[in-house]
RONUPA-657313 format. One record per residue (C-alpha): residue number from 1; x, y, z. Coordinates in Angstrom, 2 decimals. Each point is the difference from the previous one (the first is absolute). Layout:
N
NUM,X,Y,Z
...
//
This chain:
466
1,28.64,-4.36,14.22
2,-0.79,0.27,3.68
3,-2.49,1.52,2.34
4,0.30,4.00,-0.18
5,0.70,1.49,3.62
6,-2.93,0.94,1.87
7,-2.58,-2.14,-2.26
8,-1.33,-3.21,1.69
9,-1.58,-2.33,-2.58
10,-1.83,-3.25,0.27
11,2.70,-1.31,-2.19
12,3.81,0.46,0.39
13,0.07,2.13,-3.18
14,-1.48,3.49,-0.49
15,0.57,1.87,-3.30
16,-0.62,3.70,-1.51
17,-3.01,-0.70,-2.39
18,-1.16,2.60,-2.60
19,-3.74,-0.71,-1.01
20,-0.85,1.75,-3.41
21,-3.62,0.15,-1.10
22,-1.97,2.43,-2.06
23,-3.37,0.11,-1.35
24,-3.70,-1.14,0.98
25,-0.88,-0.72,3.46
26,-0.15,-3.64,-1.08
27,3.91,0.05,-0.49
28,0.73,2.45,2.68
29,-2.01,-1.51,3.01
30,1.51,-3.60,-0.16
31,3.48,1.60,-0.43
32,-0.46,2.01,3.11
33,-1.29,-2.94,2.03
34,3.00,-2.03,-1.05
35,2.24,2.98,1.32
36,-1.81,0.08,3.03
37,0.43,-3.58,0.86
38,3.77,0.05,-1.01
39,0.46,2.76,2.26
40,-1.86,-1.61,2.94
41,2.39,-2.85,-0.59
42,3.22,2.26,0.85
43,0.82,1.03,-3.35
44,0.55,3.81,-1.08
45,-2.41,0.48,-2.86
46,0.07,3.16,-2.07
47,-3.04,0.36,-2.36
48,0.76,2.01,-3.11
49,-3.36,1.20,-1.56
50,-1.66,2.94,-1.39
51,-0.75,3.16,2.18
52,-3.61,-0.95,0.42
53,0.77,-2.89,2.08
54,2.18,1.44,2.51
55,-2.97,0.31,2.58
56,-0.90,-3.64,-0.42
57,3.61,-1.34,0.34
58,1.21,2.22,3.21
59,-3.56,-1.03,1.47
60,1.60,-3.41,0.18
61,3.19,1.14,1.52
62,1.89,-0.58,-3.23
63,2.71,2.51,-1.43
64,-1.08,1.50,-3.20
65,1.97,1.37,-3.01
66,-1.35,1.50,-3.19
67,0.00,-1.78,-2.97
68,1.58,2.19,-2.66
69,-2.41,0.45,-2.97
70,1.12,-0.30,-3.83
71,-0.69,2.09,-2.97
72,-0.79,-2.87,-2.52
73,-3.50,1.28,-0.39
74,1.52,3.49,-0.58
75,2.13,-1.31,-2.56
76,-2.53,-1.67,-1.86
77,-2.19,3.50,-0.20
78,2.94,1.67,-1.20
79,1.16,-2.50,-2.37
80,-3.36,-0.37,-1.49
81,-0.18,3.49,-1.28
82,2.89,-0.55,-2.74
83,-0.79,-1.99,-3.04
84,0.19,-3.64,-0.43
85,2.76,0.12,-2.64
86,2.11,2.20,2.18
87,-0.66,-2.21,3.08
88,0.96,-3.19,-2.16
89,3.10,1.87,-1.24
90,1.21,0.76,3.45
91,-0.94,-3.31,1.68
92,3.27,-0.71,1.68
93,-0.03,3.43,1.63
94,-3.54,0.02,1.01
95,0.47,-3.34,1.61
96,3.13,1.06,1.98
97,-2.21,3.10,1.11
98,-2.99,-2.23,0.87
99,2.21,-2.23,2.15
100,1.41,2.96,1.73
101,-3.62,1.15,0.79
102,-0.51,-3.18,2.07
103,2.27,1.81,2.63
104,1.49,-3.16,1.42
105,2.96,1.74,1.16
106,-2.13,2.04,2.42
107,-1.67,-3.10,1.09
108,3.23,-2.04,0.76
109,1.25,3.14,2.10
110,-3.21,-0.38,1.91
111,0.53,-3.70,0.59
112,3.55,0.34,0.82
113,-0.77,2.53,3.01
114,-1.82,-2.81,1.30
115,2.95,-2.37,-0.09
116,-2.41,-3.06,-0.24
117,1.18,-3.65,0.47
118,-3.23,-0.81,-2.12
119,-2.20,1.84,-2.35
120,-3.56,-0.88,-0.28
121,-1.81,1.44,-3.15
122,-3.06,-0.52,-1.72
123,0.39,-2.16,-3.16
124,-1.34,2.68,-2.19
125,2.47,2.68,0.69
126,2.24,-1.42,-2.91
127,2.23,3.08,-0.65
128,0.77,0.09,3.78
129,0.62,-3.72,0.09
130,2.27,0.07,-3.14
131,1.92,2.75,1.78
132,0.28,-1.76,3.22
133,1.68,-2.95,-1.85
134,2.99,2.10,-0.66
135,0.47,0.74,3.86
136,0.93,-3.60,1.25
137,-2.80,0.59,2.69
138,-2.03,-3.10,0.72
139,-3.55,0.38,-1.48
140,-3.38,-1.50,0.41
141,-2.83,0.60,-1.97
142,-3.65,0.28,1.44
143,-2.90,-1.34,-1.72
144,-3.57,1.28,0.74
145,-1.89,-2.07,-2.85
146,-1.03,-3.70,0.14
147,2.60,-2.16,-1.59
148,1.27,1.86,-3.26
149,2.28,-2.86,-1.10
150,-0.82,-2.58,-2.93
151,-0.30,-3.34,1.52
152,-1.54,-3.14,-1.47
153,-3.57,-0.08,0.36
154,-0.26,3.43,1.64
155,-2.11,2.60,-1.69
156,1.33,3.58,-0.48
157,-1.20,2.27,2.69
158,-2.29,2.07,-2.02
159,-2.09,-2.74,-0.89
160,-3.06,-1.27,1.98
161,0.91,-3.73,-0.89
162,0.33,-2.76,2.59
163,2.23,-2.80,-0.62
164,-2.09,-3.26,-1.00
165,-3.03,1.94,-0.36
166,-1.14,0.07,-3.86
167,2.31,-0.12,-3.15
168,1.96,3.11,0.97
169,0.88,-1.55,3.35
170,1.78,-2.93,-1.72
171,3.91,0.01,-0.34
172,-0.59,0.84,-3.65
173,-2.45,2.67,0.68
174,2.31,1.78,2.36
175,2.85,-0.21,-2.14
176,-2.07,1.33,-2.80
177,-1.10,3.13,2.28
178,3.92,0.72,0.86
179,0.77,-0.10,-3.89
180,-2.72,2.51,-0.62
181,1.36,2.17,2.69
182,3.36,-0.05,-1.39
183,-1.28,1.23,-3.32
184,-2.08,2.67,1.55
185,3.07,1.08,1.84
186,1.97,-0.06,-3.12
187,-2.56,2.19,-1.83
188,-0.16,2.40,2.72
189,3.74,0.44,0.22
190,-0.01,0.42,-3.64
191,-2.61,2.75,-0.07
192,1.53,1.93,2.82
193,3.50,-0.23,-1.70
194,-1.47,1.51,-3.39
195,-2.14,2.60,1.99
196,3.05,1.20,1.75
197,2.45,-0.35,-2.69
198,2.25,-2.52,1.87
199,-0.09,1.79,3.31
200,-2.79,-1.97,1.46
201,0.33,-1.04,3.60
202,1.11,-3.50,-0.94
203,2.47,1.02,-2.48
204,1.53,2.49,2.58
205,-0.22,-2.68,2.75
206,1.91,-2.74,-2.38
207,2.52,2.78,-0.76
208,0.78,0.68,3.71
209,0.18,-3.85,0.55
210,2.48,-0.19,-2.93
211,2.12,2.74,1.64
212,-0.27,-1.69,3.41
213,1.04,-3.37,-1.34
214,-3.11,-1.35,1.33
215,-2.27,-0.56,-3.12
216,0.52,-3.87,0.16
217,-1.72,-0.18,3.45
218,-3.15,1.45,-1.36
219,-2.77,-2.28,-1.06
220,-2.83,1.09,-2.31
221,-1.92,-3.45,0.00
222,-1.80,0.55,3.37
223,-2.91,1.77,0.76
224,1.24,3.35,1.11
225,0.40,2.82,-2.56
226,2.62,0.52,-1.30
227,1.81,-2.65,1.92
228,1.16,-1.64,3.24
229,3.37,-1.34,1.22
230,1.39,-3.39,-0.46
231,2.20,-0.36,3.19
232,-0.98,2.91,2.40
233,-1.74,-1.36,3.01
234,-3.81,0.96,0.46
235,-2.04,0.28,2.86
236,-3.62,-0.44,-0.87
237,-1.90,1.63,2.51
238,-3.01,-2.71,-0.01
239,-0.72,-3.38,1.38
240,1.25,-2.73,-2.30
241,-3.17,-1.83,1.19
242,-2.22,2.51,-2.04
243,1.80,-0.88,-3.04
244,-0.91,-2.78,-2.33
245,1.94,-3.13,0.58
246,3.29,0.31,-1.81
247,3.68,-0.12,0.37
248,1.50,3.41,0.68
249,3.15,1.17,-1.24
250,2.82,-0.38,2.13
251,0.64,3.75,0.34
252,-3.46,0.73,1.12
253,-0.82,-0.28,3.75
254,-3.58,0.73,1.14
255,0.19,1.89,3.40
256,-3.59,0.21,0.64
257,-2.52,2.65,-0.27
258,1.19,3.48,0.98
259,-3.38,1.87,1.19
260,0.82,3.19,1.76
261,-2.82,-0.06,2.43
262,1.27,3.07,1.92
263,0.38,2.31,-3.01
264,-0.87,3.65,0.23
265,-3.10,0.44,-2.33
266,-1.00,3.17,-1.31
267,-2.47,1.81,2.34
268,-3.72,0.08,-0.22
269,-2.02,3.15,-0.07
270,-1.29,0.18,3.65
271,-3.55,-0.42,-1.17
272,1.02,-3.16,-1.93
273,2.06,-1.43,3.11
274,-3.06,0.64,2.16
275,-2.23,-2.25,-2.47
276,2.41,-2.57,-0.14
277,0.81,-0.22,3.52
278,-3.80,-0.41,0.68
279,-0.06,-3.10,-2.39
280,3.00,-1.68,1.57
281,-1.21,0.79,3.56
282,-3.02,-1.93,-0.93
283,2.04,-2.72,-0.80
284,2.19,-0.09,2.72
285,-2.71,0.26,2.46
286,-1.27,-3.42,-1.08
287,-2.93,1.33,-1.88
288,0.18,-2.29,-3.07
289,-3.54,-0.30,-0.95
290,1.00,1.34,-3.34
291,2.83,-1.35,-2.31
292,2.46,2.60,-0.93
293,1.16,-0.18,-3.82
294,3.10,1.99,-0.84
295,0.40,1.16,-3.77
296,3.39,1.54,-0.78
297,1.54,0.11,-3.53
298,3.13,2.02,0.18
299,1.31,2.40,-2.53
300,-0.85,-2.63,-2.66
301,-3.81,0.60,0.46
302,0.22,3.36,-1.78
303,-3.63,0.81,-0.80
304,-2.11,-3.45,-0.27
305,-2.91,1.64,1.78
306,-2.18,-2.67,-1.81
307,1.59,-2.60,2.34
308,-0.26,2.33,3.15
309,-3.88,0.50,-0.51
310,-0.31,-3.98,-0.51
311,1.88,-0.53,3.34
312,-2.29,2.68,1.65
313,-2.99,-1.91,-1.09
314,1.15,-2.93,2.16
315,-1.29,1.65,3.11
316,-3.40,0.53,-1.53
317,-0.19,-3.75,-0.41
318,1.38,-1.14,3.30
319,-1.29,2.32,2.96
320,2.53,-1.62,2.35
321,2.87,1.18,-1.81
322,2.25,3.15,0.25
323,2.15,1.42,-2.75
324,3.16,1.93,0.44
325,1.28,1.33,-3.28
326,3.49,1.78,-0.70
327,-0.02,1.69,-3.23
328,3.05,0.95,-2.31
329,1.31,3.55,0.30
330,-1.23,0.62,-3.58
331,-3.64,-0.62,1.33
332,-1.92,2.16,2.43
333,-2.87,-0.90,2.34
334,-2.11,2.47,-1.79
335,0.58,-1.91,-3.32
336,-1.40,-3.16,1.55
337,-3.29,1.88,0.98
338,-2.33,-0.79,2.88
339,0.46,-3.33,1.58
340,-2.20,-2.32,2.46
341,0.52,0.60,3.70
342,2.06,-3.11,0.44
343,2.51,0.88,-2.62
344,2.89,2.35,1.05
345,2.05,1.65,-2.70
346,3.46,1.39,0.46
347,2.52,1.33,-2.36
348,2.41,-2.00,1.92
349,0.32,-2.22,3.20
350,2.82,-1.36,1.90
351,-0.24,-3.66,-1.39
352,1.53,-1.88,2.84
353,-2.41,1.56,2.61
354,-2.79,-0.95,-2.09
355,1.13,-3.50,-0.81
356,0.37,-0.88,3.65
357,-3.86,0.64,0.45
358,-1.33,-1.33,-3.55
359,-1.68,-3.23,-0.63
360,0.63,0.02,-3.79
361,2.10,2.16,-2.44
362,-0.70,0.85,-3.59
363,3.18,1.19,-1.63
364,2.07,0.31,-3.25
365,2.68,-3.05,0.57
366,3.18,1.93,1.05
367,2.02,-2.29,1.84
368,0.70,2.29,2.94
369,-3.72,0.35,0.71
370,-0.30,-3.81,-0.56
371,2.72,-0.53,2.70
372,-1.76,2.49,2.50
373,-3.36,-1.94,-0.52
374,1.81,-3.30,0.80
375,1.44,1.28,3.10
376,-3.19,1.65,0.97
377,-1.78,-3.20,-0.86
378,-2.41,1.56,-2.39
379,-1.14,-1.83,-3.02
380,0.02,2.03,-3.53
381,-2.18,0.53,-2.68
382,2.54,0.97,-2.93
383,-1.02,2.10,-2.90
384,3.54,0.01,-1.57
385,1.39,3.24,-1.03
386,1.92,-1.71,-2.67
387,3.28,2.00,0.74
388,3.47,-1.45,0.40
389,-0.41,-3.36,1.99
390,-3.63,0.66,1.29
391,-1.43,-3.00,-2.24
392,2.55,-2.43,1.27
393,-0.63,1.19,3.56
394,-3.71,-0.46,-0.75
395,0.64,-3.60,-1.50
396,2.06,-0.83,3.11
397,-2.82,1.36,2.51
398,-2.69,-2.42,-1.78
399,2.76,-3.08,-0.16
400,0.54,0.36,3.87
401,-3.74,0.41,0.85
402,0.64,3.39,1.43
403,-2.67,1.92,-1.97
404,-1.98,-0.03,-3.30
405,0.63,1.66,-3.05
406,-2.77,2.08,-1.42
407,-0.65,1.14,-3.53
408,0.40,3.87,0.16
409,-2.01,0.31,-3.57
410,-3.05,-2.44,0.72
411,-0.39,-0.25,3.71
412,-3.32,1.83,1.05
413,-0.96,0.86,3.30
414,-1.55,-3.31,0.66
415,2.84,-2.16,-1.13
416,2.19,2.17,2.39
417,-2.54,-1.08,2.76
418,0.38,-3.48,-0.88
419,3.89,0.22,0.17
420,0.05,1.96,3.33
421,-2.45,-2.48,1.64
422,2.38,-3.03,-1.17
423,2.92,1.78,1.57
424,-1.99,0.63,3.18
425,-1.41,-3.66,0.32
426,2.33,-2.54,-1.53
427,2.12,-1.35,2.62
428,2.86,-0.61,-2.64
429,0.83,3.63,-0.17
430,0.38,0.58,3.72
431,2.11,-3.14,0.38
432,2.34,0.80,-2.75
433,0.46,3.45,1.33
434,0.67,-1.12,3.42
435,2.60,-2.48,-1.51
436,1.67,2.68,-2.20
437,-0.17,2.34,2.99
438,2.18,-2.33,2.03
439,2.22,-0.60,-3.03
440,0.69,3.79,-0.23
441,0.66,0.55,3.55
442,2.42,-2.83,0.09
443,2.28,2.12,-2.37
444,0.28,2.77,2.66
445,0.23,-2.55,3.02
446,2.62,-2.06,-1.55
447,1.67,3.42,-1.26
448,0.57,-1.28,-3.25
449,0.79,3.19,-1.55
450,2.67,0.77,2.45
451,1.47,-3.46,-0.03
452,0.21,0.31,-3.94
453,2.01,3.40,0.36
454,2.13,-1.57,2.40
455,0.81,-2.90,-2.26
456,0.49,2.64,-2.79
457,2.54,1.86,2.16
458,1.85,-3.18,1.25
459,0.26,-0.94,-3.75
460,1.72,3.23,-0.76
461,2.09,-0.30,3.15
462,1.49,-3.51,-0.99
463,0.45,1.02,-3.70
464,2.15,2.95,1.26
465,2.02,-2.10,2.35
466,0.34,-3.09,-2.19
//
């Protein structure tokens, strides 16, 4: 595979790359940042995503193609209107129709139009991954979680457990956690199989994998539901240094945190934009007589107004502090009620802009927010949202001395103040953040992601010519 005419890359090899992503911003943003870097390296990158991502993708000069939707949810809705006995009797035909509802043919046509040398795809897009396995295209999976693989002494990422700390942090304890997880996964699959009478998503995916002769590649012993893949290369969009010490699987490559700093954020109301700019202008002008605390909990925050009110109380105890709060879209400023003068409540704020000015962040433990805090050298007080890998992320924040894990149920305003006092005054937090920020920056400076892609392309090229 040689360089394409008219394209000048830093390496002697360029490629057509399809980057497929869907889901929450926590998945989309890192994928777009990776695509942006690869395009800057001379590759022709096409992002295949949902229509709402078009503006973001094209803003970064990337080609956009719409990701075809599937009709599986519609199938379930229609299927659920018939009796269980009838569905059981027609199981074979129902599974065939369920597989057809995944619309994998439409997806493959969209990918084929790109003519890619390499497809990068989020590791949770299982029906699309299985469909791609039939094409002969080179595939690499994108992982946006902390380590999801079962390794000796490494706790599952949904647990706030640290290796070597307490009984659960022992090798036996972590092994038990993985065993309990396997039982829970099996129970969940069994419940869904009964509820949907054999046409649950896992059963349908298994059927698709058998049809594609790909069933042996799936691995249900790891953390991800329902499975991961044994041999497909994985690009983990984080820093390996953020992980607990462990030997990563050979097919997993850490390519560094993908923070899309230049992303298009949704627009603030003019009045809110003016309020926020006034706060940030004071910080930029050098007026730092007050410490700025940023509290943002993302969509997981839901309606935990009690935690917000406890956070608001910190400025009454610390007159030298100022607080910016970003609420979930499910909660309005009106529901919060009247607040002190030094508290600024927004339904939403552009997080990276605020972090650049903040002294401390209070957050829910999402890995992308933590990466943004590290890059901004902002210590974190984490009130774990307990979703996906947030507990594991929180445990890693504590392990590396990048922040403190609070107790959402027990911490009162006084305790929150004590935590923030420590983050502001204890030198170890700023030292650790400075060290990790340098480690994070080194991934971009040394072009680890670009070099990993080059390695994958060279390997494929060697396989084809050997």
